[in-house]
N, C-alpha and C positions, 0 to 999 in steps of 0.2 A: 418400477422395480418390484419384483415379487420376493417374498420372504419364504425361507425354508430352512431346514436343519441338515447339516452334512451327515450323511449316513455312511459314506465310503469315499476314499480318495486313494487311488492306486497310481504310482508312477508308471508311465507308458513309454518314456523315452526322453531324449534331449536333442537339441539342435542349436546351431550357431545363428544368433540373431544380430541385429544392428548394434545391440548393447551388450554383447557377450553371450555366454551359454544360457539358453532357456530350457526349462524342464517342463514336460507335459504331464498332466495328471488326468486320469479318467475319474470324474467326480459324479457321485450319485447323491441326490437330495431327497429329503423326506416326502416330497410331493410326487416322486417318481421321475423327476427330470434327471437326465443323464447327459453329460457332455464333457468335452475336453477344456481344461483351463491351463494356462501357461503361467510359469513363475520363474523368477531369476534365482530362486533358492531351490536346492535339491529336495527340500522338505516342503510339503504343502502348508501354507500359513494358517489354515484352519484345521482344527481337530474334529474328529467324529463327535457329533453332539452340539457343535457350535452353530448358532443361528447366523444366517447370512442373507444378504440381499443379492439377487442375481438378475442378469439380463441374458438373453440369447441373441447375440449380435448376428449370427447366421447359424444355419442348421448344423448341429453337432458340436457347437462351441458354446462355452459359458464365460461370462464376465462376472466374477464373484467378488463382492465387497462386504466390508463390515457393515452391520446395520447402523443407520444413522438415527439417533434418538430424536433429532430435530425434524426428521422428514426430509424429502428431497434426495438428491443423489450427488453428494460431493465427497465421497470416500475415495481412498486409494483403490486402484484396480489391480487385480491379480491376473486377469485373463487377457492381457494385452490392451491396446488402445489407451486413450487418455482419460483422466478423471472428468466427470461431468459436474459443472457448477450451476446447473439449472435450477436446483431446488432451493427452497427457503425464500423468505421475504426479501425484497429489494430494500436496501438500506439507503436512506437519504442523507447524504453527507453535506448538505447545504449549510447546516448550522456549524458543523465542524470547520468547514472552509471559511465561513464568515467570521468565526471566532479567531482563527489563525490570522486572517487579514486584519482584523481589528487590533490584535496584539502587535502585529508588525507595524501598522500605521501609528499606533500610540506609543511605540517603543521609545523609552527615554523621556516621556512627557509627564511622568508621575501621575498618570490617570488612576482613578479609583476603579475597583472591580465593577461597580455599577456603571461607570462611564464606558468601560470596555464592553460589558454585556449590552448596553444600549446601542453602541456602535455596531456590534455584531448582529443585533436584531435588525438594524437598518440595512446592513449588507445582505443579510439573509432574505429580507423582503425584496431587495433589489434583484438578488440572484434568482428568486422564484418568479420574477417578471411582474411583480406587483408594483404599483406606484409607491415608492418609498417617500416618506415625508422629507422635507428639506431639513438639513442638519447644519447648524452653525458650528463652524470649526472651533470657535472659542468656547463652546460648551464642553469640549473634550480636552483642550490643551490649556494649560495655565498661561498667563501672560509671560512672554519671554522675559527672562531675567535681564535686568539692566546691566549693561556692561560698563564697568567703571574702568576707564583707562588710567594707567599709572601716570603720574605727573611727568610732563616733558622734562628732559634733562636741561639743566641750566646751560645757556649758550656759552660756548668756549671760543677762545680766539682761534680763528682758522688761519693758518699761514697762507700767505699769498702764493698763487701758483708760480712755479719757477719760470723764469724768462730765459729763452734760449737764443743764442746768437744765430744769425742767418749764415749758415755755412754753405749754402747753395745746393744742398741735397733736397730731392723732392719729398722727402719724408721726415 
């Protein structure tokens, strides 16, 4: 994307698009570039003197965006088309996923923060395709609590089952 300053923006018309009424502007930039930019608003979103980044998707058209201080091109677009997310560094979410998995796995086990982080590092190593060291489950979980059953109730006298006379019915 190239950078320039808006020197003029004149409305030139409107038209019905897929998402409602679109407004067309003839935009002139400080480097001499001139082209049409579309907007959903009847006023151009940049003022004269604003610095912008722009692309020329085809002859006579402009795609004008706010400058991105981080570099790359992931700003909203004014000139139609969709925003581009190609700029910037790729983020590795392996550790985030590993930490979430460790928290889920150890949920309810009263594990310490250190145990959770250790298991997350193990998961992260595995996710990256490295040979992760073997982990003993008991290193992360406490011994299960001993279940103490309540004492059995005292035996009570159970009445004998009733005896029915044979009345000849099959049931």
